[in-house]
C-alpha positions in Angstrom: 225.0 75.1 17.2 225.4 78.5 15.6 228.5 80.7 16.1 227.0 82.9 18.8 225.9 79.9 20.8 229.3 78.3 20.4 231.0 81.5 21.6 228.7 81.6 24.7 229.4 78.0 25.4 233.2 78.5 25.2 232.9 81.5 27.5 230.8 79.7 30.0 233.3 76.8 30.1 236.3 79.1 30.5 234.6 80.8 33.4 233.8 77.5 35.1 237.3 76.2 34.6 238.7 79.3 36.3 236.4 78.8 39.2 237.5 75.2 39.5 241.2 76.2 39.4 240.7 78.7 42.2 238.6 76.3 44.2 235.6 78.6 44.0 233.3 76.2 42.1 230.9 74.6 44.6 230.4 70.9 44.4 226.7 71.1 43.5 227.3 73.8 40.9 230.0 71.6 39.3 227.5 68.7 38.9 224.8 71.0 37.6 227.1 72.5 35.0 228.6 69.2 33.9 225.2 67.5 33.6 223.7 70.3 31.6 226.7 70.1 29.2 226.2 66.3 28.9 222.5 66.7 28.2 223.3 69.2 25.5 225.6 66.7 23.8 228.8 68.5 25.0 230.2 65.6 26.9 233.8 66.6 26.2 233.2 69.9 28.0 231.6 68.0 31.0 234.7 65.8 31.1 237.0 68.8 31.0 235.3 70.6 33.9 235.4 67.4 36.0 239.1 66.9 35.2 240.0 70.5 36.2 238.0 70.4 39.4 239.6 67.2 40.4 243.1 68.6 39.7 242.6 71.6 42.0 240.3 70.3 44.8 242.3 67.5 46.4 241.1 66.8 49.9 237.5 67.7 49.2 235.2 65.3 51.2 233.1 64.5 48.1 236.1 64.1 45.7 235.2 60.4 45.2 231.8 61.3 43.9 233.3 63.7 41.4 235.7 60.9 40.2 232.7 58.6 39.8 230.7 61.1 37.7 233.9 61.8 35.7 234.2 58.1 35.0 230.7 58.0 33.7 231.3 60.9 31.4 234.5 59.3 30.1 232.7 56.1 29.5 230.0 58.0 27.5 232.9 59.4 25.4 234.1 55.9 24.7 237.3 56.3 26.9 237.1 53.0 28.8 240.7 53.2 30.0 240.2 56.7 31.3 237.0 55.6 33.0 238.9 52.7 34.7 241.5 55.1 36.0 238.8 57.4 37.4 237.0 54.6 39.1 240.2 53.3 40.7 240.8 56.8 42.1 237.3 56.9 43.4 237.8 53.5 45.2 241.1 54.6 46.7 239.1 57.5 48.4 236.1 55.3 49.4 236.9 51.5 49.1 233.3 50.6 49.9 231.6 52.8 47.4 229.4 50.2 45.7 228.5 51.9 42.4 232.2 52.3 41.6 232.8 48.6 42.1 229.8 47.8 39.9 230.8 50.2 37.1 234.5 49.1 37.3 233.4 45.5 36.8 231.3 46.5 33.8 234.2 48.4 32.3 236.5 45.4 32.6 233.8 43.2 31.1 233.4 45.5 28.1 237.1 45.7 27.7 237.1 41.9 27.3 238.7 41.0 30.6 235.8 39.1 32.3 238.1 37.6 34.9 239.0 41.0 36.3 235.3 42.0 36.1 234.3 39.0 38.3 237.1 39.7 40.7 236.0 43.3 41.1 232.5 42.3 41.9 233.7 39.6 44.3 235.6 42.3 46.1 232.3 44.2 46.6 230.6 41.0 47.7 233.2 40.5 50.4 233.1 44.2 51.5 229.3 44.1 51.8 229.0 41.1 54.0 227.6 43.3 56.8 224.0 44.2 56.1 222.9 47.8 55.5 220.2 48.5 53.0 222.7 50.1 50.5 225.3 47.4 50.9 222.8 44.7 50.4 221.6 46.4 47.3 225.1 46.7 45.9 226.0 43.1 47.0 222.9 41.9 45.1 223.9 43.8 42.0 227.4 42.4 42.2 226.2 38.8 42.5 223.8 39.3 39.6 226.6 40.7 37.4 228.9 37.8 38.4 226.2 35.3 37.5 225.4 37.0 34.2 229.0 37.1 33.0 229.7 33.5 34.1 226.5 32.4 32.2 227.6 34.2 29.1 231.1 32.6 29.4 229.5 29.1 29.6 230.4 28.7 33.3 226.9 27.5 34.0 227.4 25.6 37.3 229.4 28.5 38.8 226.7 30.9 37.6 224.0 28.8 39.1 225.7 28.9 42.5 226.3 32.7 42.5 222.7 33.4 41.3 221.3 31.2 44.1 223.2 33.4 46.6 221.5 36.5 45.0 218.1 34.8 45.2 218.4 34.0 48.8 219.6 37.5 49.6 216.5 39.1 48.0 214.0 36.4 46.9 211.5 39.2 46.0 213.8 40.3 43.2 213.2 38.1 40.1 216.2 38.8 37.8 218.6 36.4 39.4 215.9 33.7 39.7 215.0 34.1 36.0 218.5 33.3 35.0 218.9 30.6 37.6 215.9 28.5 36.5 216.9 28.8 32.9 220.5 27.6 33.7 219.1 24.6 35.6 217.0 23.7 32.5 220.0 24.0 30.3 222.0 21.8 32.6 219.1 19.2 33.0 219.4 19.7 36.8 216.2 18.0 38.0 214.0 18.8 39.7 214.3 22.3 38.4 212.9 23.9 41.5 214.9 23.5 44.8 213.9 23.8 48.4 215.3 26.4 50.7 214.6 28.0 54.1 215.1 31.4 52.5 213.2 31.2 49.2 210.0 29.3 48.4 209.1 27.4 45.3 206.4 29.9 44.6 209.0 32.7 44.5 211.0 30.6 42.1 208.0 30.1 39.9 207.3 33.9 40.1 210.8 34.6 38.8 210.6 32.2 35.8 210.6 33.9 32.4 207.7 33.1 30.1 210.0 30.9 27.9 211.4 29.0 30.8 207.8 28.4 32.1 206.9 27.0 28.6 209.6 24.4 29.1 208.5 23.6 32.6 204.7 23.0 32.3 202.0 22.6 29.7 199.6 25.2 31.2 198.5 27.8 28.7 196.3 29.7 31.1 199.2 30.2 33.5 201.5 31.0 30.6 199.1 33.7 29.5 198.9 35.1 33.0 202.7 34.9 33.4 203.1 36.8 30.1 200.7 39.5 31.4 202.6 39.8 34.7 205.9 39.8 32.9 204.8 42.6 30.6 203.7 44.7 33.5 207.1 44.3 35.2 209.4 44.2 32.1 207.6 46.9 30.1 205.5 48.7 32.6 203.7 51.9 31.6 206.1 54.2 29.7 205.2 57.9 29.5 203.4 58.1 26.2 201.8 61.6 26.9 204.0 63.1 24.1 203.4 60.2 21.7 200.0 60.6 20.0 198.1 57.3 19.1 198.5 56.5 15.5 195.3 56.5 13.5 194.9 54.4 10.3 195.4 55.8 6.9 192.8 54.8 4.4 194.3 52.1 2.2 191.5 49.6 1.5 190.2 50.1 -2.0 192.5 53.0 -2.9 195.2 51.1 -4.8 197.8 52.1 -2.3 200.2 49.6 -0.9 199.9 48.5 2.7 203.1 49.4 4.7 204.1 46.4 6.9 207.0 46.5 9.4 208.8 43.5 10.8 210.7 44.2 14.1 213.2 41.7 15.4 216.7 41.1 16.8 216.8 37.9 14.8 216.8 39.2 11.2 220.2 37.4 10.7 221.6 33.9 10.7 219.2 32.6 13.3 216.3 30.2 13.3 213.9 33.0 12.9 215.9 34.6 10.2 216.2 31.3 8.3 212.4 31.0 8.6 211.5 34.4 7.4 214.0 35.2 4.6 212.1 33.5 1.7 208.8 34.9 3.0 210.2 38.4 2.7 211.4 37.7 -0.8 208.0 36.4 -1.9 205.8 39.2 -0.6 203.8 40.8 -3.4 205.4 44.2 -3.7 202.3 45.5 -5.6 200.2 44.8 -2.5 202.6 45.4 0.4 205.6 47.6 1.1 207.9 45.9 3.6 210.0 47.6 6.2 212.5 45.7 8.3 213.6 47.0 11.7 216.7 45.2 13.1 217.2 45.6 16.8 219.9 43.0 17.5 223.6 43.0 18.1 225.7 45.3 15.8 224.9 44.4 12.2 226.5 41.0 11.5 226.1 41.5 7.7 225.7 37.7 7.3 224.2 35.9 4.4 220.6 36.0 5.8 220.8 39.7 6.5 222.2 40.4 3.1 219.3 38.5 1.5 216.7 40.3 3.6 218.2 43.7 2.8 217.7 42.9 -0.9 214.2 41.7 -0.4 212.6 44.5 1.7 211.7 48.0 0.6 213.4 49.6 3.5 215.9 48.3 6.1 216.5 50.1 9.3 219.0 49.3 12.1 217.2 50.6 15.2 219.6 48.9 17.6 221.4 52.2 18.5 218.1 53.9 19.3 216.4 53.8 22.6 212.8 52.4 22.7 211.1 55.8 22.4 213.4 56.9 19.5 212.8 53.6 17.7 209.1 54.0 18.2 209.2 57.5 16.7 211.2 56.2 13.7 208.5 53.6 13.1 205.7 56.1 13.5 207.4 58.5 11.2 207.6 55.7 8.6 203.8 55.5 8.7 203.7 51.8 9.2 200.2 50.3 8.9 200.8 46.8 10.3 203.7 46.3 12.8 204.8 42.8 13.5 206.6 41.8 16.7 208.9 38.9 15.7 210.6 38.7 19.1 207.9 38.4 21.8 209.7 37.7 25.1 212.8 36.2 23.6 216.4 37.3 24.0 217.1 40.9 23.0 213.4 41.7 22.6 212.5 45.4 22.5 208.9 45.0 23.7 208.6 48.5 25.1 208.8 49.9 21.5 205.3 48.4 20.9 204.0 50.0 24.1 204.3 53.4 22.4 201.8 52.0 19.8 203.8 53.4 16.8 201.4 51.8 14.3 197.7 51.4 14.4 197.9 47.6 14.3 200.4 45.5 16.2 200.8 41.7 15.6 202.5 38.8 17.4 204.0 36.5 14.8 206.7 33.9 14.3 209.3 34.7 17.1 207.5 33.7 20.3 205.4 30.6 21.1 202.6 32.0 23.1 200.4 35.0 23.9 202.0 38.3 24.8 199.4 39.1 27.4 199.9 42.8 26.7 197.5 45.7 26.2 199.0 46.6 22.9 199.4 43.3 20.9 196.0 43.1 19.2 196.5 40.1 16.9 198.4 36.8 16.8 199.0 34.9 13.6 199.2 31.1 14.1 197.5 28.1 12.6 194.6 25.8 13.4 196.7 23.0 14.7 198.4 25.1 17.3 195.3 27.1 18.3 192.1 25.4 17.4 189.0 27.6 18.0 188.3 26.1 21.4 191.8 27.1 22.6 191.5 30.8 21.8 190.6 31.4 25.4 194.3 30.9 26.2 195.4 34.0 24.3 194.7 37.7 24.8 195.1 38.6 21.1 192.6 38.0 18.4 193.8 34.8 16.6 194.2 34.7 12.9 195.4 31.7 11.0 197.7 30.6 8.2 198.1 27.0 7.0 201.3 26.4 9.0 202.9 28.7 11.5 206.5 27.5 10.6 207.8 29.3 7.5 210.9 27.7 6.0 213.5 28.7 3.4 213.4 26.3 0.5 216.8 27.7 -0.7 218.7 26.8 2.4 222.1 25.3 1.7 222.5 21.7 2.8 225.9 20.0 2.7 226.6 16.5 1.4 225.1 13.9 3.7 227.9 12.3 5.8 228.3 8.6 6.6 227.2 7.5 10.0 230.9 6.9 10.9 231.6 10.5 10.0 228.7 11.6 12.2 230.1 9.6 15.1 227.3 7.0 15.0 227.3 3.1 14.8 226.5 1.9 11.2 223.9 -0.7 12.1 222.1 0.7 15.1 218.6 2.2 15.1 219.3 5.8 15.8 216.8 7.8 17.8 217.6 11.5 17.6 216.6 14.8 19.2 218.3 18.1 18.3 216.2 20.3 20.6 218.1 22.4 23.1 218.9 20.9 26.4 216.5 23.2 28.1 213.6 21.4 26.4 214.5 18.0 27.9 212.5 17.4 31.0 212.8 14.7 33.6 209.6 13.0 32.2 210.7 13.3 28.6 214.0 11.7 29.4 212.3 8.9 31.4 210.2 8.2 28.3 213.3 8.0 26.2 214.9 5.5 28.6 211.8 3.3 28.4 212.2 3.3 24.6 215.9 2.5 24.8 215.4 -0.3 27.3 212.8 -1.9 25.0 215.0 -1.6 21.9 218.4 -3.2 22.7 221.1 -2.0 20.3 219.5 1.4 19.6 221.2 4.7 20.5 220.0 8.1 21.3 221.7 11.0 19.5 221.4 14.4 21.2 222.8 17.8 20.6 225.5 18.4 23.1 224.8 20.9 25.9 228.0 21.2 27.9 230.2 18.4 29.4 228.4 18.7 32.7 224.9 18.3 31.2 226.1 15.5 28.9 227.6 13.5 31.7 224.6 14.1 34.0 222.3 12.6 31.3 224.6 9.6 30.9 224.5 8.9 34.7 220.7 9.1 34.7 220.6 6.8 31.7 222.8 4.3 33.5 220.6 4.4 36.6 217.7 3.6 34.3 219.4 0.5 33.0 220.7 2.0 29.8 224.5 1.9 29.1 225.8 5.4 29.1 227.6 4.9 25.8 224.2 4.5 24.1 223.8 8.3 24.5 225.8 10.0 21.7 226.2 13.8 21.7 226.6 15.8 18.5 228.9 18.8 18.7 227.8 22.1 17.2 228.3 22.3 13.5 227.8 25.0 10.8 224.1 25.1 9.7 224.6 23.5 6.3 226.5 20.6 7.8 224.1 20.2 10.7 221.2 19.9 8.3 223.0 17.3 6.3 223.9 15.1 9.3 220.3 15.0 10.6 219.4 12.8 7.7 221.5 9.8 8.9 219.2 9.3 12.0 216.2 7.0 11.8 213.6 8.8 14.0 213.4 12.2 15.6 211.9 12.1 19.1 210.2 15.3 20.1 210.3 16.8 23.6 207.3 17.9 25.8 206.0 20.3 26.9 208.2 22.5 24.7 208.5 20.7 21.4 210.6 21.2 18.3 209.9 24.2 16.1 212.3 25.0 13.3 214.3 21.9 14.3 211.3 19.8 13.4 211.0 21.5 10.0 214.7 21.0 9.5 214.4 17.3 10.2 211.4 16.8 7.9 213.1 18.9 5.2 216.0 16.3 5.0 213.6 13.3 5.2 213.9 12.4 8.9 210.4 11.5 10.4 209.5 13.3 13.6 207.4 11.6 16.4 205.4 13.9 18.6 202.3 14.3 20.6 200.4 17.6 21.2 199.6 19.2 24.5 197.5 22.3 25.2 199.9 25.3 25.1 201.4 26.9 22.0 204.9 25.4 22.5 203.4 21.9 23.1 201.3 22.0 19.9 203.8 23.5 17.5 205.6 20.4 16.4 202.5 18.4 15.6 201.4 21.3 13.4 204.7 21.0 11.4 204.3 17.2 11.2 200.7 17.6 9.9 201.9 20.2 7.4 204.5 17.7 6.1 201.7 15.3 5.3 202.6 12.4 7.7 199.9 12.5 10.5 200.7 8.9 11.4 203.6 10.3 13.4 201.3 12.4 15.7 200.6 10.4 18.8 197.8 10.8 21.2 199.7 10.9 24.5 203.0 9.9 26.1 202.1 6.2 26.3 201.2 6.2 22.6 204.5 8.1 21.9 206.6 5.5 23.7 204.7 2.6 22.1 205.1 3.9 18.6 208.8 4.7 19.0 209.4 1.1 20.1 207.3 -0.2 17.3 209.2 1.7 14.6 212.6 0.5 16.0 211.4 -3.1 16.0 209.8 -2.8 12.5 212.0 -0.4 10.5 210.1 -1.3 7.3 207.0 0.5 8.7 209.1 3.6 9.3 210.5 3.2 5.8 207.1 3.5 4.3 206.5 6.8 6.2 209.9 8.1 5.0 208.8 7.3 1.5 205.5 9.1 2.0 207.4 12.1 3.4 209.7 12.1 0.4 206.8 11.8 -2.1 204.8 14.6 -0.5 207.8 16.9 0.0 207.4 19.4 -2.7 203.6 19.5 -2.6 203.2 19.7 1.2 201.8 22.6 3.1 205.1 22.9 4.9 206.9 23.9 1.7 204.1 26.1 0.2 205.9 29.3 1.0 204.3 31.3 -1.9 200.9 30.3 -0.5 202.0 31.3 3.0 203.1 34.7 1.8 199.8 35.3 0.0 197.9 34.3 3.1 199.8 36.7 5.3 199.0 39.5 2.9 195.3 38.6 3.0 195.5 38.8 6.8 197.3 42.1 6.8 194.6 43.6 4.6 191.9 42.0 6.8 193.5 43.7 9.8 193.7 47.0 7.9 190.1 46.8 6.9 189.0 46.2 10.5 191.2 49.0 11.7 189.7 51.4 9.2 186.2 50.4 10.4 187.2 51.0 14.0 187.0 47.2 14.7 190.6 46.6 15.8 190.3 44.1 18.7 191.1 45.1 22.3 193.3 42.5 24.1 191.3 40.5 26.7 193.2 40.8 30.0 190.3 40.2 32.4 191.0 38.2 35.6 194.5 37.4 34.6 195.8 38.2 38.1 193.4 35.6 39.5 194.4 33.1 36.8 198.0 33.8 37.7 197.6 33.0 41.4 195.6 29.9 40.7 198.0 28.8 38.0 201.0 29.3 40.4 199.3 26.9 42.8 198.6 24.3 40.2 201.8 24.5 38.3 203.8 23.4 41.4 202.2 20.0 40.9 203.9 20.0 37.5 201.5 17.5 35.9 203.2 17.3 32.6 200.3 15.8 30.6 196.6 16.0 31.3 193.7 15.9 28.9 191.9 19.2 28.2 188.8 18.4 30.1 190.6 17.5 33.3 192.8 20.5 32.9 189.9 22.9 32.6 188.1 21.3 35.5 191.0 21.9 37.8 190.9 25.6 37.0 187.1 25.8 37.4 187.2 24.2 40.8 189.9 26.7 41.9 187.9 29.6 40.4 184.9 28.5 42.3 186.8 28.4 45.6 188.2 31.9 44.9 184.7 33.2 44.0 183.3 31.9 47.3 185.9 33.9 49.2 185.8 37.0 47.0 183.5 37.4 44.0 185.2 37.2 40.6 183.6 39.0 37.6 182.8 37.0 34.5 185.3 36.5 31.7 185.3 34.7 28.4 187.7 32.0 29.5 186.7 29.5 32.2 184.8 31.7 34.6 181.2 32.2 33.7 179.5 32.4 37.1 177.1 35.4 37.5 178.5 38.5 39.1 177.5 38.8 42.8 
C-alpha cells in the first residue's frame, strides 16, 4: 500500500470509528466496512471497528451477530483468547445461536482443551433437541464435531456412538457415516453395517469412503464407481474460468529436462515417504527435474523430509495455500508431469488437480485404486496388480513398472530382539500380521482361527489396535475354540525397532480384501515370508505383486482354502518354510523388489512416454461412461459382501444386472462389461 492509500485508509477508519462512537453507524454498513477491510488484508482495522461499535451500541438487537463476526476476525488475527471472549458474549445475548457454539468448540479444540470443546458442543446438542431446520443443522454439526474430536483422541467407541446419532438425524449427509464405518473397521466391530429403522444399509454404503470400501469388499467396478461419485461430491466442479488449461511445452528431442512434480501430504516419516525417498534420490537429474510439493501438517523436518529436500531440485511447502493458490504455484513452475501421491487418503488435496495445473496428471504410489476423476489421465502400477484384462476397472490409462511398491534400501533396522524381548514364546510357531486393524475382516479372522485350531501350540501376533479391539478379537477367538492368550498384541514401536522385531516371526498372514502393502515389503526385507492370495481389486492384488517381486511365488495361494491349507502345512512342516526363507534370503539383493535404480529408470521412461503422447495430442481422456449405473448395481451387489469370487462369476453377476437395467432403460455401450447395442 502506498502512502496516499494508507492515508485514505486511516481517514476512512477514523470516520467510521466516530460514527460507531456516536451510534450513527448502521449495522449493515458496519458489516460492509469490516468485511471490505478484511478482504483487503486489513483485519486489524476490521477488528477495531467491531470493537468500537460493540463498546457504544449496547442494547442493539443484533449485537450478538456483531460479537460473532468480531470473534471470527479475532480468530483470523490469531487471537484465540479474544475470540473465545467474544463468542461467550455472543452466547450470553443469544444462548441458542448455533454458529457461536460451533466456533467456540472449535476454538477450545485448537487451544488444546478438547474436553471443553466437547462440552460446548454437547450444550448445543441439548439446546437443539426441538426440531427446526436451523437447529437440526446445528445439532448435526455439533455431533459431527464431537465425533471427530473423540476419534482423534482415540475415544473410538464414544465417537462411534455420537456419529451414529448424527447419521440417524440426517442419513442423507455422508460425513458422519464415513467416519462411523471407518471406526467400526478399526474396532473390528462385525458386521460393519448395522440395521436401523432410521438409516438403511444402502445409505451406510453410500457414506463409505473409497478406502473403507476397499477394506469391505473386493469389487473393483464398484470401487471405481464409488471413487467417481466421491470425486463429484468431494471435489465437485471448481470455478476454473480464470485458470487456462496448461498446454505442453516441447521437450522431446530438445535436450531439455522434463519437469516432474510429486504432490503429497506424506513426504515425511510415513509409509509413502519411506517408499519414495530413495526413488527421488535415484532419479536421473540429466533427464528429469524433480519438484516436490508438500501439503501435509506443518513441516515436521524429520529424517525422511530432510533426505527428500536434498534429493529434489525444488521443494515447496504448499500446505498454507488454498487449492487454487497451490494450483497456480504448480502452473507457474511449468510442471510437465504432475503426480498425485495421495489419491483419496488422509489430508489429500485432490481439488488442486481439478484445476489441471500441468498438462499431464498421474495417479501413483499413494492410493490403491482408480481415482475415477476427469483429470487423472494415467495410473502407474504393475502387471500383477492390473493385468491387461483388468484395465476395465480403472478410468485412467494404465502404465506399468516392474513392481508398484518402491522401497528404501537404506532404511535403518535395529538389532533383532529375542522372542522373549518381543513378548513371544520361544518355541511356538508364530503367525504374524502387522496390517492395521481396519484390514482385518470377519472372514479373514475366521480363516486365522481355522489355522490356529489346526496347529496347536502356535500363536498369532498382531499389531495392537486399542484395548477394546484387542479384547474383542480375543473373545471371538475364544468362541472359535482358540485360547485367547494365543493372540499376542504388539505395541507401537519406532520404525527401526518395528522392522527388527518382525524378523522373529515365522510366517506373515496377509489380510483380504485389503492386503499388506509397505508392510509386506517390510516383512520380506527382513526375511519373513508372506502368505497371500490375490483378488480382483487393486488393494486385493497388491501383496501378491510384492511377494512375486521378492522371488517367492510359492507363497502366493489361489484362494482362501489354499491359503488356510498352506499356512497349516508350513506350521506342521517348518523345514519347508525354512527352504523358502533361504530362497528369499538368496534372492534378496537381486530381486525385482530391491531394484530401485531400475524402478527409477522405468519411471523416467514412462514420464517421457506421457510427454511424447501429450505433445502429439494423444493424452488419454479418462473413461467415465456408465459409472452411475455401475455404482447403483454395485451398491446392490456389495451388500451381499461375497468376499471371494472368481473373476468369471464376478463379471457374470454384473452382466446379468446390466441386462436387467437395460431392459428397463437402455444403457449405452461402454468398454467395460456392457457391450449390448444401443437401442
